[in-house]
PDB file of N, CA, C and O in Angstrom:
ATOM      1  N   TYR A   1     -11.045  -4.902 -19.668  1.00  0.00           N
ATOM      2  CA  TYR A   1     -11.525  -5.844 -18.754  1.00  0.00           C
ATOM      3  C   TYR A   1     -12.364  -5.175 -17.729  1.00  0.00           C
ATOM      4  O   TYR A   1     -12.324  -3.964 -17.512  1.00  0.00           O
ATOM      5  N   VAL A   2     -13.177  -6.081 -17.067  1.00  0.00           N
ATOM      6  CA  VAL A   2     -14.101  -5.606 -15.989  1.00  0.00           C
ATOM      7  C   VAL A   2     -13.833  -6.730 -14.825  1.00  0.00           C
ATOM      8  O   VAL A   2     -13.427  -7.863 -15.087  1.00  0.00           O
ATOM      9  N   GLY A   3     -14.076  -6.329 -13.704  1.00  0.00           N
ATOM     10  CA  GLY A   3     -14.089  -7.076 -12.562  1.00  0.00           C
ATOM     11  C   GLY A   3     -14.935  -6.769 -11.441  1.00  0.00           C
ATOM     12  O   GLY A   3     -15.242  -5.602 -11.195  1.00  0.00           O
ATOM     13  N   VAL A   4     -15.384  -7.862 -10.655  1.00  0.00           N
ATOM     14  CA  VAL A   4     -16.239  -7.569  -9.497  1.00  0.00           C
ATOM     15  C   VAL A   4     -15.609  -8.368  -8.361  1.00  0.00           C
ATOM     16  O   VAL A   4     -15.506  -9.588  -8.495  1.00  0.00           O
ATOM     17  N   LEU A   5     -15.178  -7.760  -7.244  1.00  0.00           N
ATOM     18  CA  LEU A   5     -14.607  -8.378  -6.125  1.00  0.00           C
ATOM     19  C   LEU A   5     -15.325  -8.087  -4.837  1.00  0.00           C
ATOM     20  O   LEU A   5     -15.835  -6.984  -4.642  1.00  0.00           O
ATOM     21  N   TRP A   6     -15.372  -9.017  -3.992  1.00  0.00           N
ATOM     22  CA  TRP A   6     -15.812  -8.905  -2.616  1.00  0.00           C
ATOM     23  C   TRP A   6     -14.565  -9.060  -1.674  1.00  0.00           C
ATOM     24  O   TRP A   6     -13.920 -10.108  -1.643  1.00  0.00           O
ATOM     25  N   THR A   7     -14.252  -7.939  -0.892  1.00  0.00           N
ATOM     26  CA  THR A   7     -13.082  -8.038   0.007  1.00  0.00           C
ATOM     27  C   THR A   7     -13.549  -7.716   1.365  1.00  0.00           C
ATOM     28  O   THR A   7     -14.542  -7.000   1.490  1.00  0.00           O
ATOM     29  N   ASN A   8     -12.932  -8.173   2.389  1.00  0.00           N
ATOM     30  CA  ASN A   8     -13.294  -8.039   3.802  1.00  0.00           C
ATOM     31  C   ASN A   8     -11.987  -7.638   4.545  1.00  0.00           C
ATOM     32  O   ASN A   8     -10.921  -8.229   4.372  1.00  0.00           O
ATOM     33  N   HIS A   9     -12.160  -6.579   5.390  1.00  0.00           N
ATOM     34  CA  HIS A   9     -11.052  -6.033   6.032  1.00  0.00           C
ATOM     35  C   HIS A   9     -11.354  -5.943   7.519  1.00  0.00           C
ATOM     36  O   HIS A   9     -12.436  -5.513   7.918  1.00  0.00           O
ATOM     37  N   TRP A  10     -10.351  -6.369   8.367  1.00  0.00           N
ATOM     38  CA  TRP A  10     -10.502  -6.410   9.748  1.00  0.00           C
ATOM     39  C   TRP A  10      -9.340  -5.543  10.412  1.00  0.00           C
ATOM     40  O   TRP A  10      -8.151  -5.744  10.167  1.00  0.00           O
ATOM     41  N   PHE A  11      -9.782  -4.614  11.227  1.00  0.00           N
ATOM     42  CA  PHE A  11      -8.798  -3.624  11.888  1.00  0.00           C
ATOM     43  C   PHE A  11      -8.629  -4.182  13.366  1.00  0.00           C
ATOM     44  O   PHE A  11      -9.577  -4.372  14.128  1.00  0.00           O
ATOM     45  N   PHE A  12      -7.466  -4.389  13.628  1.00  0.00           N
ATOM     46  CA  PHE A  12      -7.067  -4.795  15.086  1.00  0.00           C
ATOM     47  C   PHE A  12      -6.312  -3.732  15.539  1.00  0.00           C
ATOM     48  O   PHE A  12      -5.220  -3.422  15.065  1.00  0.00           O
ATOM     49  N   THR A  13      -6.958  -3.081  16.590  1.00  0.00           N
ATOM     50  CA  THR A  13      -6.551  -1.932  17.355  1.00  0.00           C
ATOM     51  C   THR A  13      -6.670  -2.173  18.795  1.00  0.00           C
ATOM     52  O   THR A  13      -7.358  -3.104  19.214  1.00  0.00           O
ATOM     53  N   ASP A  14      -5.949  -1.276  19.677  1.00  0.00           N
ATOM     54  CA  ASP A  14      -6.159  -1.535  21.085  1.00  0.00           C
ATOM     55  C   ASP A  14      -7.493  -0.848  21.384  1.00  0.00           C
ATOM     56  O   ASP A  14      -7.958   0.047  20.678  1.00  0.00           O
ATOM     57  N   ALA A  15      -8.032  -1.302  22.409  1.00  0.00           N
ATOM     58  CA  ALA A  15      -9.369  -0.556  22.917  1.00  0.00           C
ATOM     59  C   ALA A  15      -9.141   0.840  23.247  1.00  0.00           C
ATOM     60  O   ALA A  15      -8.099   1.146  23.827  1.00  0.00           O
ATOM     61  N   PRO A  16     -10.062   1.780  22.920  1.00  0.00           N
ATOM     62  CA  PRO A  16      -9.856   3.086  23.165  1.00  0.00           C
ATOM     63  C   PRO A  16      -9.907   3.245  24.697  1.00  0.00           C
ATOM     64  O   PRO A  16     -10.595   2.546  25.441  1.00  0.00           O
ATOM     65  N   THR A  17      -9.062   4.289  25.091  1.00  0.00           N
ATOM     66  CA  THR A  17      -9.075   4.662  26.546  1.00  0.00           C
ATOM     67  C   THR A  17      -9.601   5.931  26.814  1.00  0.00           C
ATOM     68  O   THR A  17      -9.480   6.373  27.957  1.00  0.00           O
ATOM     69  N   ASP A  18     -10.234   6.672  25.847  1.00  0.00           N
ATOM     70  CA  ASP A  18     -10.781   7.933  26.065  1.00  0.00           C
ATOM     71  C   ASP A  18     -11.971   7.753  27.142  1.00  0.00           C
ATOM     72  O   ASP A  18     -12.771   6.818  27.118  1.00  0.00           O
ATOM     73  N   PRO A  19     -11.961   8.802  28.096  1.00  0.00           N
ATOM     74  CA  PRO A  19     -12.983   8.829  28.906  1.00  0.00           C
ATOM     75  C   PRO A  19     -14.409   9.165  28.154  1.00  0.00           C
ATOM     76  O   PRO A  19     -14.503  10.073  27.328  1.00  0.00           O
ATOM     77  N   LEU A  20     -15.412   8.393  28.509  1.00  0.00           N
ATOM     78  CA  LEU A  20     -16.828   8.572  28.027  1.00  0.00           C
ATOM     79  C   LEU A  20     -17.621   9.299  28.962  1.00  0.00           C
ATOM     80  O   LEU A  20     -17.356   9.345  30.164  1.00  0.00           O
ATOM     81  N   PRO A  21     -18.631   9.892  28.405  1.00  0.00           N
ATOM     82  CA  PRO A  21     -19.664  10.527  29.389  1.00  0.00           C
ATOM     83  C   PRO A  21     -20.443   9.330  30.126  1.00  0.00           C
ATOM     84  O   PRO A  21     -20.527   8.229  29.582  1.00  0.00           O
ATOM     85  N   PRO A  22     -20.952   9.562  31.258  1.00  0.00           N
ATOM     86  CA  PRO A  22     -21.740   8.461  32.002  1.00  0.00           C
ATOM     87  C   PRO A  22     -22.773   7.869  31.136  1.00  0.00           C
ATOM     88  O   PRO A  22     -23.437   8.548  30.352  1.00  0.00           O
ATOM     89  N   GLY A  23     -22.904   6.576  31.286  1.00  0.00           N
ATOM     90  CA  GLY A  23     -23.909   5.856  30.538  1.00  0.00           C
ATOM     91  C   GLY A  23     -23.602   5.600  28.973  1.00  0.00           C
ATOM     92  O   GLY A  23     -24.445   5.033  28.277  1.00  0.00           O
ATOM     93  N   VAL A  24     -22.394   6.028  28.453  1.00  0.00           N
ATOM     94  CA  VAL A  24     -22.137   5.816  27.115  1.00  0.00           C
ATOM     95  C   VAL A  24     -21.005   4.750  27.033  1.00  0.00           C
ATOM     96  O   VAL A  24     -20.027   4.812  27.779  1.00  0.00           O
ATOM     97  N   THR A  25     -21.156   3.836  26.166  1.00  0.00           N
ATOM     98  CA  THR A  25     -20.044   2.861  25.950  1.00  0.00           C
ATOM     99  C   THR A  25     -19.684   2.651  24.487  1.00  0.00           C
ATOM    100  O   THR A  25     -20.436   2.944  23.558  1.00  0.00           O
ATOM    101  N   TYR A  26     -18.512   2.135  24.363  1.00  0.00           N
ATOM    102  CA  TYR A  26     -18.117   1.821  22.814  1.00  0.00           C
ATOM    103  C   TYR A  26     -18.943   0.582  22.386  1.00  0.00           C
ATOM    104  O   TYR A  26     -19.443  -0.199  23.196  1.00  0.00           O
ATOM    105  N   ALA A  27     -19.042   0.473  21.051  1.00  0.00           N
ATOM    106  CA  ALA A  27     -19.658  -0.678  20.544  1.00  0.00           C
ATOM    107  C   ALA A  27     -18.869  -1.862  20.533  1.00  0.00           C
ATOM    108  O   ALA A  27     -17.673  -1.735  20.272  1.00  0.00           O
ATOM    109  N   LYS A  28     -19.327  -2.977  20.770  1.00  0.00           N
ATOM    110  CA  LYS A  28     -18.635  -4.306  20.872  1.00  0.00           C
ATOM    111  C   LYS A  28     -18.393  -4.845  19.501  1.00  0.00           C
ATOM    112  O   LYS A  28     -19.251  -4.738  18.625  1.00  0.00           O
ATOM    113  N   ARG A  29     -17.072  -5.506  19.269  1.00  0.00           N
ATOM    114  CA  ARG A  29     -16.825  -5.995  18.035  1.00  0.00           C
ATOM    115  C   ARG A  29     -17.727  -7.282  17.680  1.00  0.00           C
ATOM    116  O   ARG A  29     -18.025  -8.133  18.518  1.00  0.00           O
ATOM    117  N   ARG A  30     -18.093  -7.310  16.427  1.00  0.00           N
ATOM    118  CA  ARG A  30     -19.006  -8.426  16.042  1.00  0.00           C
ATOM    119  C   ARG A  30     -18.194  -9.560  15.384  1.00  0.00           C
ATOM    120  O   ARG A  30     -18.586 -10.721  15.266  1.00  0.00           O
ATOM    121  N   GLY A  31     -17.015  -9.069  14.972  1.00  0.00           N
ATOM    122  CA  GLY A  31     -15.989 -10.170  14.224  1.00  0.00           C
ATOM    123  C   GLY A  31     -16.109 -10.306  12.836  1.00  0.00           C
ATOM    124  O   GLY A  31     -15.238 -10.929  12.229  1.00  0.00           O
ATOM    125  N   TYR A  32     -17.164  -9.761  12.184  1.00  0.00           N
ATOM    126  CA  TYR A  32     -17.333 -10.097  10.762  1.00  0.00           C
ATOM    127  C   TYR A  32     -16.531  -8.985   9.918  1.00  0.00           C
ATOM    128  O   TYR A  32     -16.533  -9.112   8.693  1.00  0.00           O
ATOM    129  N   GLY A  33     -15.877  -7.957  10.470  1.00  0.00           N
ATOM    130  CA  GLY A  33     -15.141  -7.294   9.728  1.00  0.00           C
ATOM    131  C   GLY A  33     -15.897  -6.077   8.843  1.00  0.00           C
ATOM    132  O   GLY A  33     -17.063  -5.777   9.098  1.00  0.00           O
ATOM    133  N   ASP A  34     -15.228  -5.485   7.912  1.00  0.00           N
ATOM    134  CA  ASP A  34     -15.849  -4.459   7.095  1.00  0.00           C
ATOM    135  C   ASP A  34     -15.805  -4.853   5.606  1.00  0.00           C
ATOM    136  O   ASP A  34     -14.720  -4.871   5.025  1.00  0.00           O
ATOM    137  N   GLY A  35     -17.003  -5.183   4.942  1.00  0.00           N
ATOM    138  CA  GLY A  35     -16.978  -5.776   3.637  1.00  0.00           C
ATOM    139  C   GLY A  35     -17.076  -4.678   2.566  1.00  0.00           C
ATOM    140  O   GLY A  35     -17.773  -3.679   2.747  1.00  0.00           O
ATOM    141  N   VAL A  36     -16.410  -4.869   1.521  1.00  0.00           N
ATOM    142  CA  VAL A  36     -16.423  -3.813   0.437  1.00  0.00           C
ATOM    143  C   VAL A  36     -16.720  -4.640  -0.843  1.00  0.00           C
ATOM    144  O   VAL A  36     -16.166  -5.725  -1.018  1.00  0.00           O
ATOM    145  N   LEU A  37     -17.559  -4.143  -1.693  1.00  0.00           N
ATOM    146  CA  LEU A  37     -17.796  -4.667  -3.049  1.00  0.00           C
ATOM    147  C   LEU A  37     -16.931  -3.781  -3.936  1.00  0.00           C
ATOM    148  O   LEU A  37     -17.086  -2.562  -3.873  1.00  0.00           O
ATOM    149  N   GLU A  38     -16.031  -4.312  -4.756  1.00  0.00           N
ATOM    150  CA  GLU A  38     -15.147  -3.514  -5.674  1.00  0.00           C
ATOM    151  C   GLU A  38     -15.486  -3.875  -7.149  1.00  0.00           C
ATOM    152  O   GLU A  38     -15.533  -5.007  -7.629  1.00  0.00           O
ATOM    153  N   LEU A  39     -15.714  -2.681  -7.776  1.00  0.00           N
ATOM    154  CA  LEU A  39     -15.981  -2.760  -9.185  1.00  0.00           C
ATOM    155  C   LEU A  39     -14.609  -2.212 -10.013  1.00  0.00           C
ATOM    156  O   LEU A  39     -14.063  -1.133  -9.785  1.00  0.00           O
ATOM    157  N   HIS A  40     -14.245  -3.044 -10.862  1.00  0.00           N
ATOM    158  CA  HIS A  40     -12.961  -2.587 -11.624  1.00  0.00           C
ATOM    159  C   HIS A  40     -13.351  -2.538 -13.119  1.00  0.00           C
ATOM    160  O   HIS A  40     -14.167  -3.316 -13.612  1.00  0.00           O
ATOM    161  N   ALA A  41     -12.715  -1.575 -13.798  1.00  0.00           N
ATOM    162  CA  ALA A  41     -12.755  -1.598 -15.218  1.00  0.00           C
ATOM    163  C   ALA A  41     -11.418  -0.980 -15.787  1.00  0.00           C
ATOM    164  O   ALA A  41     -10.919   0.049 -15.331  1.00  0.00           O
ATOM    165  N   GLY A  42     -10.922  -1.667 -16.762  1.00  0.00           N
ATOM    166  CA  GLY A  42      -9.574  -1.106 -17.348  1.00  0.00           C
ATOM    167  C   GLY A  42      -9.484  -1.494 -18.698  1.00  0.00           C
ATOM    168  O   GLY A  42     -10.234  -2.318 -19.221  1.00  0.00           O
ATOM    169  N   PHE A  43      -8.415  -0.800 -19.356  1.00  0.00           N
ATOM    170  CA  PHE A  43      -8.073  -1.035 -20.723  1.00  0.00           C
ATOM    171  C   PHE A  43      -6.516  -0.714 -20.978  1.00  0.00           C
ATOM    172  O   PHE A  43      -5.852   0.061 -20.291  1.00  0.00           O
ATOM    173  N   GLN A  44      -6.048  -1.450 -22.093  1.00  0.00           N
ATOM    174  CA  GLN A  44      -4.741  -1.277 -22.476  1.00  0.00           C
ATOM    175  C   GLN A  44      -4.703  -0.176 -23.544  1.00  0.00           C
ATOM    176  O   GLN A  44      -5.430  -0.198 -24.538  1.00  0.00           O
ATOM    177  N   LEU A  45      -3.804   0.795 -23.277  1.00  0.00           N
ATOM    178  CA  LEU A  45      -3.557   1.890 -24.377  1.00  0.00           C
ATOM    179  C   LEU A  45      -2.591   1.421 -25.535  1.00  0.00           C
ATOM    180  O   LEU A  45      -2.407   2.155 -26.506  1.00  0.00           O
ATOM    181  N   THR A  46      -2.037   0.311 -25.433  1.00  0.00           N
ATOM    182  CA  THR A  46      -1.101  -0.017 -26.589  1.00  0.00           C
ATOM    183  C   THR A  46      -1.777  -1.203 -27.400  1.00  0.00           C
ATOM    184  O   THR A  46      -2.885  -1.674 -27.145  1.00  0.00           O
ATOM    185  N   ALA A  47      -0.955  -1.595 -28.386  1.00  0.00           N
ATOM    186  CA  ALA A  47      -1.394  -2.712 -29.340  1.00  0.00           C
ATOM    187  C   ALA A  47      -2.090  -3.856 -28.580  1.00  0.00           C
ATOM    188  O   ALA A  47      -1.519  -4.287 -27.578  1.00  0.00           O
ATOM    189  N   HIS A  48      -3.258  -4.389 -28.955  1.00  0.00           N
ATOM    190  CA  HIS A  48      -3.887  -5.523 -28.347  1.00  0.00           C
ATOM    191  C   HIS A  48      -2.959  -6.818 -28.573  1.00  0.00           C
ATOM    192  O   HIS A  48      -2.493  -7.116 -29.673  1.00  0.00           O
ATOM    193  N   GLY A  49      -2.758  -7.528 -27.424  1.00  0.00           N
ATOM    194  CA  GLY A  49      -2.024  -8.751 -27.448  1.00  0.00           C
ATOM    195  C   GLY A  49      -0.505  -8.604 -27.042  1.00  0.00           C
ATOM    196  O   GLY A  49       0.245  -9.569 -26.897  1.00  0.00           O
ATOM    197  N   SER A  50      -0.154  -7.340 -26.883  1.00  0.00           N
ATOM    198  CA  SER A  50       1.293  -7.021 -26.550  1.00  0.00           C
ATOM    199  C   SER A  50       1.324  -7.297 -25.086  1.00  0.00           C
ATOM    200  O   SER A  50       0.336  -7.071 -24.387  1.00  0.00           O
ATOM    201  N   LEU A  51       2.484  -7.800 -24.585  1.00  0.00           N
ATOM    202  CA  LEU A  51       2.743  -7.820 -23.090  1.00  0.00           C
ATOM    203  C   LEU A  51       3.235  -6.593 -22.485  1.00  0.00           C
ATOM    204  O   LEU A  51       3.274  -6.409 -21.269  1.00  0.00           O
ATOM    205  N   ARG A  52       3.644  -5.685 -23.446  1.00  0.00           N
ATOM    206  CA  ARG A  52       4.197  -4.346 -23.090  1.00  0.00           C
ATOM    207  C   ARG A  52       3.133  -3.345 -23.285  1.00  0.00           C
ATOM    208  O   ARG A  52       2.309  -3.482 -24.189  1.00  0.00           O
ATOM    209  N   GLY A  53       3.116  -2.365 -22.490  1.00  0.00           N
ATOM    210  CA  GLY A  53       2.156  -1.304 -22.723  1.00  0.00           C
ATOM    211  C   GLY A  53       1.965  -0.463 -21.518  1.00  0.00           C
ATOM    212  O   GLY A  53       2.670  -0.503 -20.510  1.00  0.00           O
ATOM    213  N   VAL A  54       0.864   0.358 -21.738  1.00  0.00           N
ATOM    214  CA  VAL A  54       0.300   1.312 -20.688  1.00  0.00           C
ATOM    215  C   VAL A  54      -1.106   0.911 -20.391  1.00  0.00           C
ATOM    216  O   VAL A  54      -1.906   0.752 -21.314  1.00  0.00           O
ATOM    217  N   PHE A  55      -1.445   0.741 -19.131  1.00  0.00           N
ATOM    218  CA  PHE A  55      -2.804   0.347 -18.700  1.00  0.00           C
ATOM    219  C   PHE A  55      -3.556   1.345 -17.821  1.00  0.00           C
ATOM    220  O   PHE A  55      -2.945   1.987 -16.967  1.00  0.00           O
ATOM    221  N   VAL A  56      -4.737   1.475 -17.993  1.00  0.00           N
ATOM    222  CA  VAL A  56      -5.436   2.446 -17.157  1.00  0.00           C
ATOM    223  C   VAL A  56      -6.571   1.518 -16.475  1.00  0.00           C
ATOM    224  O   VAL A  56      -7.172   0.634 -17.084  1.00  0.00           O
ATOM    225  N   GLU A  57      -6.766   1.843 -15.168  1.00  0.00           N
ATOM    226  CA  GLU A  57      -7.790   1.069 -14.467  1.00  0.00           C
ATOM    227  C   GLU A  57      -8.605   2.073 -13.501  1.00  0.00           C
ATOM    228  O   GLU A  57      -8.010   2.961 -12.890  1.00  0.00           O
ATOM    229  N   TYR A  58      -9.922   1.894 -13.403  1.00  0.00           N
ATOM    230  CA  TYR A  58     -10.670   2.620 -12.446  1.00  0.00           C
ATOM    231  C   TYR A  58     -11.310   1.601 -11.688  1.00  0.00           C
ATOM    232  O   TYR A  58     -11.765   0.584 -12.210  1.00  0.00           O
ATOM    233  N   ALA A  59     -11.368   1.887 -10.266  1.00  0.00           N
ATOM    234  CA  ALA A  59     -12.012   1.029  -9.293  1.00  0.00           C
ATOM    235  C   ALA A  59     -13.007   1.927  -8.327  1.00  0.00           C
ATOM    236  O   ALA A  59     -12.738   3.053  -7.909  1.00  0.00           O
ATOM    237  N   LEU A  60     -14.073   1.268  -8.096  1.00  0.00           N
ATOM    238  CA  LEU A  60     -14.976   1.868  -7.213  1.00  0.00           C
ATOM    239  C   LEU A  60     -15.251   0.964  -5.984  1.00  0.00           C
ATOM    240  O   LEU A  60     -15.731  -0.151  -6.188  1.00  0.00           O
ATOM    241  N   TRP A  61     -14.985   1.360  -4.764  1.00  0.00           N
ATOM    242  CA  TRP A  61     -15.144   0.557  -3.568  1.00  0.00           C
ATOM    243  C   TRP A  61     -16.483   0.984  -3.021  1.00  0.00           C
ATOM    244  O   TRP A  61     -16.678   2.176  -2.781  1.00  0.00           O
ATOM    245  N   LEU A  62     -17.450   0.045  -2.804  1.00  0.00           N
ATOM    246  CA  LEU A  62     -18.566   0.300  -2.138  1.00  0.00           C
ATOM    247  C   LEU A  62     -18.880  -0.493  -0.851  1.00  0.00           C
ATOM    248  O   LEU A  62     -19.209  -1.678  -0.906  1.00  0.00           O
ATOM    249  N   PRO A  63     -18.767   0.209   0.344  1.00  0.00           N
ATOM    250  CA  PRO A  63     -18.949  -0.627   1.433  1.00  0.00           C
ATOM    251  C   PRO A  63     -20.302  -1.161   1.582  1.00  0.00           C
ATOM    252  O   PRO A  63     -21.307  -0.522   1.272  1.00  0.00           O
ATOM    253  N   GLN A  64     -20.310  -2.487   2.121  1.00  0.00           N
ATOM    254  CA  GLN A  64     -21.461  -3.259   2.210  1.00  0.00           C
ATOM    255  C   GLN A  64     -21.714  -3.649   3.668  1.00  0.00           C
ATOM    256  O   GLN A  64     -22.887  -3.807   4.007  1.00  0.00           O
ATOM    257  N   GLN A  65     -20.705  -3.825   4.595  1.00  0.00           N
ATOM    258  CA  GLN A  65     -20.998  -4.193   5.878  1.00  0.00           C
ATOM    259  C   GLN A  65     -19.908  -3.396   6.683  1.00  0.00           C
ATOM    260  O   GLN A  65     -18.818  -3.043   6.232  1.00  0.00           O
ATOM    261  N   ASN A  66     -20.408  -3.161   8.013  1.00  0.00           N
ATOM    262  CA  ASN A  66     -19.477  -2.416   9.063  1.00  0.00           C
ATOM    263  C   ASN A  66     -19.644  -3.106  10.301  1.00  0.00           C
ATOM    264  O   ASN A  66     -20.737  -3.279  10.841  1.00  0.00           O
ATOM    265  N   ASP A  67     -18.428  -3.538  10.789  1.00  0.00           N
ATOM    266  CA  ASP A  67     -18.347  -3.901  12.222  1.00  0.00           C
ATOM    267  C   ASP A  67     -18.209  -2.681  13.050  1.00  0.00           C
ATOM    268  O   ASP A  67     -17.204  -1.977  12.955  1.00  0.00           O
ATOM    269  N   PRO A  68     -19.185  -2.404  13.863  1.00  0.00           N
ATOM    270  CA  PRO A  68     -19.065  -1.065  14.567  1.00  0.00           C
ATOM    271  C   PRO A  68     -17.991  -1.017  15.776  1.00  0.00           C
ATOM    272  O   PRO A  68     -17.584   0.044  16.248  1.00  0.00           O
ATOM    273  N   GLY A  69     -17.610  -2.212  16.189  1.00  0.00           N
ATOM    274  CA  GLY A  69     -16.745  -2.304  17.200  1.00  0.00           C
ATOM    275  C   GLY A  69     -15.236  -2.175  16.951  1.00  0.00           C
ATOM    276  O   GLY A  69     -14.384  -2.188  17.839  1.00  0.00           O
ATOM    277  N   ASP A  70     -15.006  -2.046  15.621  1.00  0.00           N
ATOM    278  CA  ASP A  70     -13.494  -1.876  15.226  1.00  0.00           C
ATOM    279  C   ASP A  70     -13.039  -0.526  15.220  1.00  0.00           C
ATOM    280  O   ASP A  70     -11.838  -0.290  15.093  1.00  0.00           O
ATOM    281  N   GLY A  71     -13.990   0.501  15.361  1.00  0.00           N
ATOM    282  CA  GLY A  71     -13.581   1.865  15.373  1.00  0.00           C
ATOM    283  C   GLY A  71     -13.416   2.498  14.110  1.00  0.00           C
ATOM    284  O   GLY A  71     -13.068   3.678  14.066  1.00  0.00           O
ATOM    285  N   PHE A  72     -13.665   1.729  12.907  1.00  0.00           N
ATOM    286  CA  PHE A  72     -13.505   2.275  11.645  1.00  0.00           C
ATOM    287  C   PHE A  72     -14.768   1.982  10.863  1.00  0.00           C
ATOM    288  O   PHE A  72     -15.510   1.042  11.148  1.00  0.00           O
ATOM    289  N   LYS A  73     -14.976   2.790   9.903  1.00  0.00           N
ATOM    290  CA  LYS A  73     -16.042   2.747   9.009  1.00  0.00           C
ATOM    291  C   LYS A  73     -15.546   3.109   7.538  1.00  0.00           C
ATOM    292  O   LYS A  73     -15.191   4.263   7.301  1.00  0.00           O
ATOM    293  N   LEU A  74     -15.523   2.199   6.620  1.00  0.00           N
ATOM    294  CA  LEU A  74     -14.979   2.495   5.284  1.00  0.00           C
ATOM    295  C   LEU A  74     -15.994   3.332   4.573  1.00  0.00           C
ATOM    296  O   LEU A  74     -17.200   3.207   4.785  1.00  0.00           O
ATOM    297  N   ALA A  75     -15.429   4.286   3.630  1.00  0.00           N
ATOM    298  CA  ALA A  75     -16.297   5.194   2.807  1.00  0.00           C
ATOM    299  C   ALA A  75     -16.258   4.661   1.367  1.00  0.00           C
ATOM    300  O   ALA A  75     -15.436   3.819   1.005  1.00  0.00           O
ATOM    301  N   ARG A  76     -17.134   5.164   0.616  1.00  0.00           N
ATOM    302  CA  ARG A  76     -17.084   4.825  -0.781  1.00  0.00           C
ATOM    303  C   ARG A  76     -15.790   5.653  -1.383  1.00  0.00           C
ATOM    304  O   ARG A  76     -15.562   6.836  -1.129  1.00  0.00           O
ATOM    305  N   ASP A  77     -15.038   4.859  -2.176  1.00  0.00           N
ATOM    306  CA  ASP A  77     -13.726   5.321  -2.633  1.00  0.00           C
ATOM    307  C   ASP A  77     -13.728   5.153  -4.224  1.00  0.00           C
ATOM    308  O   ASP A  77     -14.383   4.249  -4.744  1.00  0.00           O
ATOM    309  N   HIS A  78     -12.977   6.049  -4.972  1.00  0.00           N
ATOM    310  CA  HIS A  78     -12.703   6.035  -6.323  1.00  0.00           C
ATOM    311  C   HIS A  78     -11.298   5.974  -6.444  1.00  0.00           C
ATOM    312  O   HIS A  78     -10.581   6.762  -5.827  1.00  0.00           O
ATOM    313  N   PHE A  79     -10.753   4.919  -7.349  1.00  0.00           N
ATOM    314  CA  PHE A  79      -9.342   5.005  -7.483  1.00  0.00           C
ATOM    315  C   PHE A  79      -9.123   4.979  -8.991  1.00  0.00           C
ATOM    316  O   PHE A  79      -9.876   4.345  -9.730  1.00  0.00           O
ATOM    317  N   LEU A  80      -8.063   5.688  -9.444  1.00  0.00           N
ATOM    318  CA  LEU A  80      -7.654   5.699 -10.920  1.00  0.00           C
ATOM    319  C   LEU A  80      -6.248   5.384 -10.769  1.00  0.00           C
ATOM    320  O   LEU A  80      -5.479   5.939  -9.984  1.00  0.00           O
ATOM    321  N   MET A  81      -5.907   4.240 -11.763  1.00  0.00           N
ATOM    322  CA  MET A  81      -4.483   3.763 -11.689  1.00  0.00           C
ATOM    323  C   MET A  81      -4.001   3.861 -13.104  1.00  0.00           C
ATOM    324  O   MET A  81      -4.741   3.736 -14.080  1.00  0.00           O
ATOM    325  N   VAL A  82      -2.710   4.092 -13.153  1.00  0.00           N
ATOM    326  CA  VAL A  82      -2.185   4.071 -14.519  1.00  0.00           C
ATOM    327  C   VAL A  82      -0.804   3.238 -14.374  1.00  0.00           C
ATOM    328  O   VAL A  82       0.057   3.621 -13.582  1.00  0.00           O
ATOM    329  N   THR A  83      -0.646   2.178 -15.107  1.00  0.00           N
ATOM    330  CA  THR A  83       0.580   1.353 -14.857  1.00  0.00           C
ATOM    331  C   THR A  83       1.288   1.096 -16.229  1.00  0.00           C
ATOM    332  O   THR A  83       0.637   1.162 -17.272  1.00  0.00           O
ATOM    333  N   ALA A  84       2.510   0.827 -16.227  1.00  0.00           N
ATOM    334  CA  ALA A  84       3.282   0.645 -17.394  1.00  0.00           C
ATOM    335  C   ALA A  84       4.107  -0.761 -17.351  1.00  0.00           C
ATOM    336  O   ALA A  84       4.832  -0.949 -16.375  1.00  0.00           O
ATOM    337  N   ARG A  85       4.034  -1.664 -18.273  1.00  0.00           N
ATOM    338  CA  ARG A  85       4.722  -2.925 -18.275  1.00  0.00           C
ATOM    339  C   ARG A  85       5.675  -2.836 -19.489  1.00  0.00           C
ATOM    340  O   ARG A  85       5.266  -2.595 -20.625  1.00  0.00           O
ATOM    341  N   PHE A  86       7.103  -3.068 -19.142  1.00  0.00           N
ATOM    342  CA  PHE A  86       8.016  -3.039 -20.128  1.00  0.00           C
ATOM    343  C   PHE A  86       8.687  -4.336 -20.400  1.00  0.00           C
ATOM    344  O   PHE A  86       9.540  -4.417 -21.284  1.00  0.00           O
TER     345      PHE A  86
END
């Protein structure tokens, strides 16, 4: 199977209290979160049609938008998952 997803993540943290140099400020929140395009591909290692088996899935997360005020920036990530259903 293959899949394409759009996910959005919001990070709610306290405002930083670190002292900054004169004239430097933190970015303000924009409110739109951090958007990620997820690409998934997987397959079943056992007989087709069986509800039982071992499954392998690969996912690639590609950041598409970043709210600079939340203090986080998501990076490109690769995931490999192996699951078993009995």
